[in-house]
N, C-alpha and C positions, 0 to 999 in steps of 0.2 A: 300616385300624383305628388307634385310638389307644393307643399302647404305654403300659404302666404306668411309673410313674418308676423308674429303676433299670435299665430295658432298654434297650439301645442299639439304633438302626435297623439294618437288615440290612447296611447298606453300611459300617458302622463297621469299618474296618481288616481286613475280610475280603478281602484282597488276596493272591494267590499270590506267593511268593517263590521266585526262581530263582537258581542260580549262586552267586555270591559273597555277594549279599544273603541268600539263604537260610542260607548257611554262617556268616555273621557273626551272624544272629539266633539261630541254633541254639547256637553257642558260648556266646553271652551267657545265653541262657536257660538252659541246663544248668549253667554254671560261673560265670556272672557274680556280682559284678561282676568286669570285666576290664579292664585298662589297654590302651589302644590299641597300644602296643608289643607287649603280650603277644598280642593278637588278630592283629597283623600278622604276629608269628613264626608262630603257630599255622597261619594260612591262607597264608602265603608271599605277603604283599601288600605292597606299598610303603606308606609313610605317606600319600601323596597319594591313593592308590586306596582305602586304608581310610576316609580322610575322605570322599571322595566317595560311596562306596558306603554308608557309614553315615548319611549326611545325610538321605535319604528316610525311614529308619526313625526317626530321631529326630523329624523333622517329623510322621510319622504318630502319634507318641506310643507306638510298640511298644517304643522303646528311650529311656531317659533317661540324663542324667549324674548319677552319685552325687557325694557329696563329695570334696573335694581329698585325694589321697594322695600320697606320694612315689613316683614311677616308680623301680623298682630298677634299671631299665636306663640311663635317662638322668639319674636323679637329681634331677629336676624335679618340680615340683608337677604333678600332672595330675588329671583327673576321669574315673574309669574309667566304661565303659559298663555299664549294667544294664537289666534289663526293668522295667516299672512294674507291679509286682504288686499295687499297692494300689487301682488303678482297674479293671483288666481282670478280670472275673469270668466264670466257666462253670459251667453247670448239668449234672451227669451223673446219669442215670437208669438204674437196672437194673431190668428187668422180669422178675419171676418169673410163675409161672401164677395167682398169687392176690394179689401185692403190687407195688407200684412204690416203689422205694427211690431217693431223691434227695438230692444233695449239691450244694452251692455251694462253688466252689473259686477259688483265686487263679490267675494264669497259670502258677505253679510247682506247681499241683496241690495245695496246701494246702487242707484242707478248713475252710470258715468256718462252714458250717451244714449241717445234715441235716433230713430229713422224709421221712416215708412215708405211703402211702395204700392201702388194701385196694382190690383189682380186683373189685369187686361183680359187674360185666359185663365179659367179655372182648372184647365186640363192638369192633372197631377204633375206631369214633367214639367209644365210652365211654371207651377207654382214652386216646385223644387228649385228652378232657376232664380226665380225672384228671391226666395228665401236665402239661397246659398250666396247671392249677391249682396244681401242685406247683411249677412254674417260677416264676410270678407270686408266690406266697408267698414263695419264697426270695428273689427279687429285692427284696423290700420289707424284707428283714431286714439289708441291708447298703449302705452308700452307694456301692460300686463299681458300675459298669454291667456287666449280663450281655451278652457278645458272641456267645455261642452255646451251643446245647445239643447233647449227645451222649446218644444212647440206645444201651444194650446189652442183647441179649436173646439167649436161645440158639435159633439157628437159621441159616438161609441167607439172606444179605443180599446184595442187589443193589447196586452202586456208586451208583445214585440214591437210595438209601434204601428201595427197595422190600423188603419181607419176602417173599422167595420162598416160604419155610416156616418155621414155627415150631411145633414139635410141642406143646410146653407151653401155648401159647397157643391152638392150634388154628386158626392162621391160614395161608392160602396166597395168595400174590400180593396182598399189602396194601401200598399205596403209603403207608407210615406215615409217612415222612420228610416228604413232601411235604404230607400232610394237617396234620401237627403244625407245619410252617414256615408254612402258611397261617393256622393258629390263632393262633400266637405273633407273627408278623412278624419272625422271628428266624432266622438261619442254624440249620439242623438237620443233624446228621449220625448216621445209624443204622449200628451196627457189630454184627457177631457179639460176644457178651460175652466169650469167651475171647480173641478178637483184641484187644479193648480192654484186658484184663487184661495181655495181653503187651506191648502198646505201653505201659502204664503202668509196668511192671516195667523196660522198656528205657530210658525216660527219667527216672523218679522213684523206682525202686524198688532192690532189691537187685542187678540186673543193669545198672545205671547205667553207660552208655558201653560195655557188653560187646557186641562185634560178632556173637558167635555163641552163642546158648543156647536153650535149650528150656523150655517151661512145661507141666507135667502137672497138670491140674485133677481132683480128686477130690471128688465131690458127688453130687447127683442123677444126673447124667451124668458121662462121662469127657470131659474136653476137652484139647486139645493146641495149643500154640502154639510156632512155630519162627522164630529169627531167624538169618539167614545173611549175612554181609557187611554187617551193620548195617541189613539190611532185613526187616521182618516179611513173612514168607511168607503172603500173604494170596489164596489160590487160592480159586475158587468152592466147592471142596469142604471149605472150613475149617470151616464150620458143619455139616457132616453127622455129625460125631463118629466120624470114622475110627479113631482110636486105641481107642475103646470096643469094638472088635470084634476087637482083637488077641488071639490065643489065649493062655491062661495055663495051663489046666488041661483037658487033653483029656477027663477024666473028670468035669468040674465041671457045675454047674447049666447050664440053658438060659437065654439072654437072650430078650427078646421077639421077636427075628428068628430064633430057632432055633439060635443058635451055641453050641455047648457050651463052658462054661468060658472064655468071652472076659472081657476086663476089665469090661465092662457087668454080666455075670452074677456076678462075684466081688467088684468093688470098690465099687459105688455104694450110695448110701444104702438103697435096697431090698433089694438083696443082702446087706448087712451086717444090716439088721435082721430079714431073714427067717431067716438062719442063726442069729443070736443069740437070736431068739424060739424056734426049735426047740431050741436047747441050753438055754436058761433056763427053757422051758416057759411063757413069758408074753410080753406085748408089751413092747418095750424100744427106746428111741431110741438113736441113735448115741451121743451124747454120754453117756448113762447107761452104755452099753456100754464107752466108753473110760475112764469114771471107774472102773467095777468092775474092769476089767483093770489099771488103774494102781494099784489098792489091793491087786491080787494074788488077786483071785477067779478061781479055777482055768479055770471054763468060758469066761468072758469073756475071760481071757488066752489061751486056745487060739483062740477065733474072732479076735481081734485078731492074734494073731502069724501065724496062717494068711494073713489079708487082707493084712498088712504085707509078709509074704515074697512073696506074689504081686506086690503093688506094686513091690518091689524088682526083680523079674523084668522088670516092665513098664519101670521106669525104665532097666535095663540094656540093654533093646532099644532104647529111644530113644536111649541112649548109643551104642549099637553102629551104628546106622543112620545117625546125623547127626554123631557126634563133636564135641559142643558143648563150649565152655569151662565150662559149668555147666548144671545142671538145677534149676529152681524147681518145688517141689511145692506147690500152692495149692489153693483150694477150701474149702467147708464143712466137709470131712471131712479136711483136711490133718492134723490132729492124730494120725491114725493112724499117720503116718510118725514122730511124736515118742513116742507110747506103745508102738509096736512098732518101736522104733529098730533094736534088735539083729536082730529078723527082717528087717527091711528090708534091712539091710546084707548078712544071709545071702543074701536074694534077689538081690541085686546081684552079689554074689560067684558065685552059681549061674549067672548069665547072661553073666559076662564072662570074658575070657581072663586067665590070671594074669600074663600080660605086659603087659596093658592097663594104662594110668595110671589112678589113682583118680579116680572121678567126684566132682566137686564138687557136692554136693546142698544146697540151700538150702530150708527148710520155711517157708513164710509162712501163719500162721494168719490167714484173711481173713474177714470178715464182709460182708454184702451192701452195707455202706457203701462197702467197698473195691471192690467189683464197680462201684458207681455212680461213684466216683472214677475208675475206668478208662475208663468211657464219657466222663467229662469230659475226660480226657486225649486221646481221640480227636478231641474238638471243639477242644482246645488244638493239636493237630498239625495240624489242617486249617486253624485260624486263623493259625498261624505258617507253615505250609509250602504250603498251597493243596490240600492232600490229606491223607488220614489216613495215609499211608504210613510 
């Protein structure tokens, strides 16, 4: 097929990097621009080895030399190495049950443009057509070349881009990545959306360069991401929603799988709106519930504090089991942790030993554009490293 202007052919720099070349590219991407002396120091390389290893990266256009600066080590003028964020572009797409949210980003995941489209039909072929149209539209909005596309969705994803199961879309064994790649003529990587969000936090978020942290997502479902030793733990069960079935209240309501008082039954959007609706005797959204609680409405405050306390117990369990350096609370209902901050910390204290160190908890209020950005980061990681790891 003939690609649209602004869309690079599939071979464009989609080359796995290994060993020292991988390390050089990653250091520059995350912390650049960096002088050669600083890179050599960080990676314990000789000047000659650094020159030899960085040359292919410069020749491919992945790295560029920036303007002259004074090297603090040698005192001579030098041209630090940086990534060419102005020409490399990536599209990230987050799929929900009814909408595709897309962003165009730079190589450092800076969002350049956004767009969304309603999924009138959830059949895979129809969704491929919608996503392909979004990618082409975004590619025309910016002079940089789109190198790859990342797609994030709630479900269990096979390494080759096949969606093994996606409850919200009603998919099973759908080769979505291959179908979209054939339609666009671009490299496509499909990822579980929580895993993508975790990868984005690790490289370009609050957990930047943190080697051991966890992400707890609160929204329509409960999501969980874990990084240990600098690696995202991406097991096949990552897309099953295991943390959602962690017990919080033995006398609580039932989740769809019949578990009493698990996180899914207490903390999800459906759980919050159901309990709030009973308390307020009318239909109510999570945002309205949080606004009322923030304003001091007693019934709303009770519902929010009970949920925030349960969230604190869940966060404490994650801290106890994995002992991370920090825990990031994210998702469309993460504001629960802010409005119910005192109750959240009560729940954490309830689940932790008094001798344990304080948990570092970051709350990230994210919309669907941030989820789409996470999918773009999965594509960026594959572009730089040769895999989404």
